[in-house]
TORFIDO-979388 format. One line per 10 residues: number of its first residue (from 1); for each residue x, y, z of C-alpha. Coordinates in nm, 4 decimals, decimal comma. Layout:
BEGIN
NUM> X:Y:Z ~ ...
END
This chain:
BEGIN
1> -0,7380:1,4435:-0,8578 ~ -0,6889:1,1505:-0,6229 ~ -0,3617:0,9592:-0,6481 ~ -0,4048:0,5837:-0,6064 ~ -0,1019:0,3846:-0,4936 ~ -0,0825:0,0080:-0,4637 ~ 0,1611:-0,0957:-0,1906 ~ 0,2744:-0,4273:-0,3318 ~ 0,5362:-0,6994:-0,3039 ~ 0,4521:-1,0678:-0,3299
11> 0,7224:-1,1463:-0,0750 ~ 0,5849:-1,1498:0,2789 ~ 0,7435:-0,9817:0,5774 ~ 0,8929:-0,6844:0,3925 ~ 0,6931:-0,4133:0,5700 ~ 0,4149:-0,3761:0,3161 ~ 0,1250:-0,3317:0,5590 ~ 0,3427:-0,1338:0,7988 ~ 0,4289:0,1050:0,5161 ~ 0,0696:0,1382:0,3977
21> -0,0657:0,2147:0,7456 ~ 0,2113:0,4516:0,8507 ~ 0,2392:0,6371:0,5207 ~ -0,1382:0,6895:0,5259 ~ -0,1286:0,8253:0,8808 ~ 0,1681:1,0494:0,7978 ~ -0,0063:1,1920:0,4899 ~ -0,3172:1,2577:0,6987 ~ -0,0967:1,4266:0,9582 ~ 0,0202:1,6595:0,6803
31> -0,3385:1,7572:0,6037 ~ -0,4198:1,5181:0,3202 ~ -0,7453:1,3270:0,2812 ~ -0,6480:0,9594:0,2778 ~ -0,8304:0,6306:0,2232 ~ -0,6682:0,2957:0,3014 ~ -0,8028:-0,0084:0,1172 ~ -0,7174:-0,3328:0,2957 ~ -0,7032:-0,5942:0,0207 ~ -0,5346:-0,8647:0,2272
41> -0,7552:-1,1385:0,3806 ~ -0,5271:-1,1324:0,6850 ~ -0,6749:-0,7908:0,7686 ~ -0,3529:-0,6611:0,9219 ~ -0,3955:-0,3052:0,7928 ~ -0,7449:-0,3047:0,9409 ~ -0,6148:-0,4116:1,2809 ~ -0,3204:-0,1744:1,2562 ~ -0,5619:0,1165:1,2209 ~ -0,7497:0,0166:1,5341
51> -1,0448:-0,1687:1,3781 ~ -1,1293:-0,5215:1,4935 ~ -1,1419:-0,7276:1,1731 ~ -1,3429:-0,9985:1,3537 ~ -1,6338:-0,7622:1,4168 ~ -1,6909:-0,6254:1,0665 ~ -2,0441:-0,6060:0,9304 ~ -1,9300:-0,4884:0,5870 ~ -1,5858:-0,5129:0,4364 ~ -1,3872:-0,5320:0,1135
61> -1,5495:-0,8714:0,0569 ~ -1,8996:-0,7259:0,0192 ~ -1,7565:-0,4450:-0,1919 ~ -1,5880:-0,6740:-0,4454 ~ -1,8867:-0,9075:-0,4577 ~ -2,1107:-0,6124:-0,5431 ~ -2,3216:-0,6601:-0,2320 ~ -2,2474:-0,3152:-0,0832 ~ -2,1662:0,0238:-0,2410 ~ -1,8261:0,1744:-0,1709
71> -1,9654:0,4509:0,0508 ~ -2,1338:0,1943:0,2773 ~ -1,8128:-0,0019:0,3307 ~ -1,5834:0,2912:0,4160 ~ -1,5194:0,3438:0,7862 ~ -1,4603:0,7035:0,8920 ~ -1,3734:0,8757:1,2176 ~ -1,0612:0,6732:1,2952 ~ -0,8315:0,8384:1,5477 ~ -0,5392:0,8582:1,3072
81> -0,7409:1,0671:1,0618 ~ -0,7637:0,8245:0,7691 ~ -1,0662:0,6465:0,6246 ~ -1,0631:0,2705:0,5756 ~ -1,2142:-0,0025:0,3626 ~ -1,1512:-0,2891:0,6055 ~ -1,0899:-0,6576:0,5381 ~ -1,0858:-0,9926:0,7107 ~ -1,0748:-1,3598:0,6106 ~ -1,4126:-1,3213:0,4345
91> -1,2168:-1,1565:0,1546 ~ -1,1062:-1,5036:0,0463 ~ -1,4620:-1,5677:-0,0747 ~ -1,4465:-1,2579:-0,2941 ~ -1,1109:-1,3730:-0,4290 ~ -1,2581:-1,7085:-0,5319 ~ -1,5556:-1,5371:-0,6955 ~ -1,3275:-1,3067:-0,8931 ~ -1,1155:-1,5974:-1,0147 ~ -1,4276:-1,7739:-1,1390
101> -1,5738:-1,4652:-1,3079 ~ -1,5589:-1,4774:-1,6866 ~ -1,5410:-1,1051:-1,7654 ~ -1,4175:-0,7848:-1,6037 ~ -1,2725:-0,9508:-1,2959 ~ -0,9587:-0,7310:-1,3033 ~ -1,1637:-0,4104:-1,3157 ~ -1,3865:-0,4527:-1,0104 ~ -1,1832:-0,2517:-0,7604 ~ -1,1157:0,0268:-1,0112
111> -1,4884:0,0680:-1,0704 ~ -1,5575:0,0719:-0,6965 ~ -1,2959:0,3378:-0,6238 ~ -1,4036:0,5609:-0,9118 ~ -1,7207:0,6424:-0,7172 ~ -1,5296:0,7935:-0,4225 ~ -1,1929:0,8985:-0,5665 ~ -1,2783:1,2696:-0,5748 ~ -1,3153:1,2683:-0,1947 ~ -0,9498:1,1864:-0,1339
121> -0,6041:1,3169:-0,2118 ~ -0,4506:0,9713:-0,1729 ~ -0,5875:0,6173:-0,1815 ~ -0,3416:0,3531:-0,0590 ~ -0,4136:-0,0134:-0,1324 ~ -0,2515:-0,2734:0,0927 ~ -0,2001:-0,5775:-0,1311 ~ -0,1728:-0,9399:-0,0157 ~ 0,1700:-1,1090:-0,0237 ~ 0,1019:-1,2827:-0,3553
131> 0,0450:-1,2014:-0,7208 ~ -0,3206:-1,3021:-0,6941 ~ -0,6356:-1,1646:-0,8570 ~ -0,6632:-0,9268:-0,5606 ~ -0,3199:-0,7820:-0,6354 ~ -0,4084:-0,7594:-1,0057 ~ -0,7218:-0,5620:-0,9120 ~ -0,5070:-0,3234:-0,7088 ~ -0,2611:-0,2744:-0,9946 ~ -0,5390:-0,2118:-1,2446
141> -0,6964:0,0470:-1,0136 ~ -0,3710:0,2243:-0,9244 ~ -0,1751:0,5074:-1,0812 ~ 0,1488:0,3911:-0,9236 ~ 0,3094:0,1057:-0,7311 ~ 0,5043:0,1618:-0,4114 ~ 0,7319:-0,1371:-0,3506 ~ 0,8617:-0,1901:0,0051 ~ 1,1516:-0,4298:0,0192 ~ 1,4265:-0,5494:0,2463
151> 1,7776:-0,5234:0,1139 ~ 1,8533:-0,8937:0,0998 ~ 1,9302:-1,1441:-0,1750 ~ 1,5885:-1,3097:-0,2049 ~ 1,4167:-0,9707:-0,2197 ~ 1,5849:-0,8990:-0,5529 ~ 1,4692:-1,2320:-0,6948 ~ 1,1103:-1,1627:-0,5916 ~ 1,1248:-0,8145:-0,7399 ~ 1,1687:-0,9609:-1,0877
161> 0,8332:-1,1409:-1,0713 ~ 0,6565:-0,8270:-0,9503 ~ 0,8059:-0,6169:-1,2302 ~ 0,6889:-0,8725:-1,4853 ~ 0,3378:-0,8594:-1,3397 ~ 0,3374:-0,4785:-1,3517 ~ 0,4476:-0,4908:-1,7163 ~ 0,1680:-0,7359:-1,7956 ~ -0,0926:-0,5105:-1,6323 ~ 0,0430:-0,2115:-1,8258
171> 0,0029:-0,3961:-2,1540 ~ -0,3371:-0,5499:-2,0819 ~ -0,5414:-0,3133:-1,8675 ~ -0,3630:-0,0104:-1,7220 ~ -0,1089:0,1523:-1,9563 ~ -0,0679:0,4474:-1,7198 ~ 0,0592:0,2326:-1,4308 ~ 0,4057:0,3326:-1,3114 ~ 0,6494:0,2306:-1,0420 ~ 0,6083:0,5133:-0,7941
181> 0,9121:0,4149:-0,5926 ~ 1,1050:0,1464:-0,4091 ~ 1,1264:0,1832:-0,0317 ~ 1,4042:0,0195:0,1663 ~ 1,2548:-0,1156:0,4904 ~ 1,3903:-0,2743:0,8082 ~ 1,7285:-0,1414:0,7033 ~ 2,0418:-0,2072:0,9027 ~ 2,3355:-0,0009:0,7778 ~ 2,5766:-0,2284:0,9657
191> 2,4845:-0,5154:0,7327 ~ 2,7189:-0,5355:0,4344 ~ 2,4652:-0,7255:0,2226 ~ 2,2034:-0,4579:0,2871 ~ 2,4438:-0,1918:0,1639 ~ 2,5317:-0,3974:-0,1451 ~ 2,1662:-0,4584:-0,2372 ~ 2,0877:-0,0919:-0,1774 ~ 2,3640:0,0045:-0,4201 ~ 2,2236:-0,2388:-0,6796
201> 1,8783:-0,0863:-0,6446 ~ 2,0186:0,2598:-0,7106 ~ 2,2111:0,1274:-1,0096 ~ 1,9049:-0,0303:-1,1716 ~ 1,6239:0,2043:-1,0633 ~ 1,7981:0,5372:-1,0093 ~ 1,5763:0,8084:-0,8660 ~ 1,2824:0,5688:-0,8348 ~ 1,4443:0,4512:-0,5109 ~ 1,3152:0,6704:-0,2305
211> 1,5784:0,8626:-0,0409 ~ 1,3893:0,7771:0,2762 ~ 1,5098:0,4602:0,4471 ~ 1,2992:0,2915:0,7152 ~ 1,5336:0,1470:0,9783 ~ 1,4754:-0,1531:1,1971 ~ 1,2855:-0,0032:1,4886 ~ 1,1128:-0,1751:1,7790 ~ 0,8494:0,1007:1,8068 ~ 0,7329:0,0327:1,4513
221> 0,6945:-0,3355:1,5429 ~ 0,5089:-0,2586:1,8659 ~ 0,2576:-0,0068:1,7297 ~ 0,0192:-0,2524:1,5525 ~ -0,0458:-0,4391:1,8775 ~ -0,1948:-0,1148:2,0091 ~ -0,3977:-0,0543:1,6926 ~ -0,2031:0,2611:1,6148 ~ 0,0317:0,3889:1,3443 ~ 0,3782:0,4532:1,4835
231> 0,3450:0,8316:1,4477 ~ 0,0688:0,8169:1,7086 ~ 0,2306:0,5474:1,9200 ~ 0,5710:0,7170:1,9445 ~ 0,6099:1,0184:1,7192 ~ 0,9719:1,0750:1,8179 ~ 1,0866:0,7228:1,7319 ~ 1,3196:0,6637:1,4371 ~ 1,0466:0,4715:1,2562 ~ 0,7926:0,7532:1,2924
241> 1,0432:1,0104:1,1700 ~ 1,1181:0,7904:0,8676 ~ 0,7529:0,7556:0,7663 ~ 0,6915:1,1276:0,8102 ~ 0,9910:1,1804:0,5835 ~ 0,8484:0,9338:0,3309 ~ 0,5170:1,1215:0,3286 ~ 0,7022:1,4434:0,2516 ~ 0,8933:1,2733:-0,0275 ~ 0,5736:1,1265:-0,1772
251> 0,4145:1,4730:-0,1771 ~ 0,7183:1,6343:-0,3403 ~ 0,7251:1,3731:-0,6153 ~ 0,3535:1,4180:-0,6778 ~ 0,3929:1,7955:-0,7083 ~ 0,6870:1,7573:-0,9454 ~ 0,4900:1,5240:-1,1720 ~ 0,1931:1,7618:-1,1762 ~ 0,4234:2,0509:-1,2696 ~ 0,5765:1,8456:-1,5516
261> 0,2310:1,7638:-1,6887 ~ 0,1330:2,1312:-1,6701
END
């Protein structure tokens, strides 16, 4: 069965898209069938996977508006080995239409992904940096939420709002939704505040905090400008090693949960 993860945090600049793109590429590198859904009108995940968001004929916009079937929107054959539902600024039109819809507006993405879920081991949804109707669609469609965050004071404040939104989605539309894990990104161990916030995360969330830590790494920052995940841009870099480690950790957790259910 496909595992659908929403990569979400309403705070911008925490490494959300970077995590989605690089985790997807790392999972594909480990032999998994992966689909990335770019649900951010900025289209950064699309560009980061080497697709020009300005040249799209069909995108997540047409998908959510019901103008194109899911299979027609998916782009295959990308060099990094993942499939992609791309996005660009047109997605804003779909967002407005969903807000104005009277019924079922939170369920649209779930229904779209149900038609292709059996083709993939993992579907990763890159959410916009807001708690908008697009993010709600991702949370309703997902089995779990992966939360990238920097270890800084304001990140903890923003986390509270996201947790409240997740709880609301659980109660209203997706009772099976769980926090898959919290990922510490752009981490600098020399920063005392980062270490303090990291300790607080462990205190409050325990083993839901990934052991993997993504360090500040210039190669991770450079890779999107070349339209490549960092594991293709510089596989030996600290950032690439971290995301390969995260992929392994995600797979281990998934196997453990399947064994517990069995």
